[in-house]
N, C-alpha and C positions, 0 to 999 in steps of 0.2 A: 238506554238506561245509564244514567250518570250517578255515581255514588260519592258520598262524602263521609270521611272518617276523621275523628279527632280524639286525642287524649289530652289531658290537662298538662302533663309534664313530659319532658324528654325521656325520662327513665321508664315510661310505661310502654315499652316496646311490645310486650306480649298483648296488651290490650288493643293497641293499634293494629297489630298483625291479625288478631282475631276479627276485628271489625272489617278489615280489608278482605279477609278470607270469606266472611259472611256476605259481603257485597258482591264478590266475584261469584259465589255460589248462587246468588239471586239473579245473576245475569248481567251485572254492570260491565259495560265495555270501556268505561273511562272512570277512574276513581281519583278524586282529589282528597289528599290527606295532609294533616298537620298535627304537630304536638305543641299546642299552645292553650293556655287557660282561657276559658270562655269569658272571664272577667277582663281580659286584655281587650283593648279597643280594636286592635287590628287582628283579624283572622284572614290573612291574605288568600289562603286556599279556598275558604268558604266564599269570599268575594269573587275569586276566579271562577269557581263552580257556578255561582249564581249568574255571572255574566256569560258563561259558556252555554247555558241552557237555552233552548229554542222551543218554539211552538211544537207540540207533539212529543217532546222529551218526557222522560220519567225520572224524577230526582229521588234517589233512595238513600236513606240514612238508617242506621241500626236502631237508634233511640232518640227521643226528643231532646234529651239533655246534651247530646252530642251536637245538635244543630243550633239550639238557641239557649240563651241565658234565662229566659222567663217565658211564661205563657204568652204574654203580650208580644214578645219578639217572635216566638214560634208562629203565632197566628198571623203576624205581619208578613213574615217570610212566605208562608203558605199562601196567603191572599195575593201577594205580589206575583208569585209563580203561577197561581191559578188564573189570574188575569192575563198572563202571558201565554196561557195554553199549556202549562207544564203541570203534570200530575205528580203528586208527592206521596211517597210511601215510606212508612216506618216499619222496619222488619220485626223488631221485638214485640210489637203489639199487633202486628198484622193489620195496620191501619193504612187505608188507601183513600186519598182525598177526592177520588173520582165520584164518590157518592155522598149523599147527605148524611148517612149514618157514619161514614168515615170521618167527615168533618166534625160531627158531634163528638165521636170518640176521641179525635185528636184534641179537641178543646178540653174535654174532661181529663184525659190522660196527661195533657200538658199541665193542667192545673194541679193534678196529683203529684207530678214530678217536681213542680215548683214548690209545692207544700212540703214534700219530702226533703228537699234541699234546705228549705228554711228551718225545718225541725232539726236536721243534722247540724246546721250552723249554730243553732241555739244550744244544742248539747255540747258542741265543741267549745263555744264561748264559756259555758258553765264549767266544763272540765278544766279549761285553762285558768279561769278565775280561782277555782279550788286549788289547783296545783300551785298557783302564784301565792295564795294565802298560806299554803303549807311550805313555801320556799323551795318547791321542787321544779318550778318552771321559771326559767330566766329569759326565755325568748331565744331567737336565733342569734348566734354570736356574730358580731359585726365582722364582715370579711374584708372590705376595702379599708376601713379605718385601722385594722390590724396591720396593714401594709404601709401606714403613713410614714414610718421612719425610712423605709425603702424608697418611697416616692420622693421624700425630701432629699435623700442622698442622691438620687438620680437627677433631680432638678439642679442640685448643687454641682453635679458633674457636667451640666450643660446639655443633657438629653432633651429632645423635643417631646412635647406632650403625647403625640401619637406613639412614639417609641416607648415611653414610660407606660402608657396604658397597655401596650402589647406585652411588655416585659413583666408587668405586675398582674396582668389579667384583671384589670379593673375597668369600669365603665368611664365614659367621658365625664358624666356628672360627678362620679366619685372622685375622679382625678382633680377636677376643679374645686370640689368641696375641700379636699385635703390641701391643695395648693393655696387656697384662700385662707385657710386656718393658719398657715405658716407665718 
């Protein structure tokens, strides 16, 4: 039994710990885990888990939204694994793809989870629009651009780009955006 756990952000330690504990309680002998948003293209631990699985293995995840971004992706992953002889189980819904009923429930519950996410995003967008209209929402404060003066000072002092990025804790893209604007 191979498990996979994921939370969207690095500060969701309790959620990740809970998933791992649930997977261990279910009998998983190997658990792949990561803290990365599902909208990010790269989910290296998911890819590693999928590559690790062999014929006869059971792949266990706590919820469908921890595994896939959409119903389409969920069904694609499950179909791929099923063709390789891997059984998929979702603990929160007690769904096991080893049966026709399990596959039906997976499809239905995956669609419900996807629908739920879309509704939540609609409410979030409406709330943000309302807050903006009332002047209460300004968005996330720019972090790298606030460090532009420090970046320019370090460039003037002859520091190398890698050193500046490390000292100011900004990304490569942010560094070059600031440097180009100078």
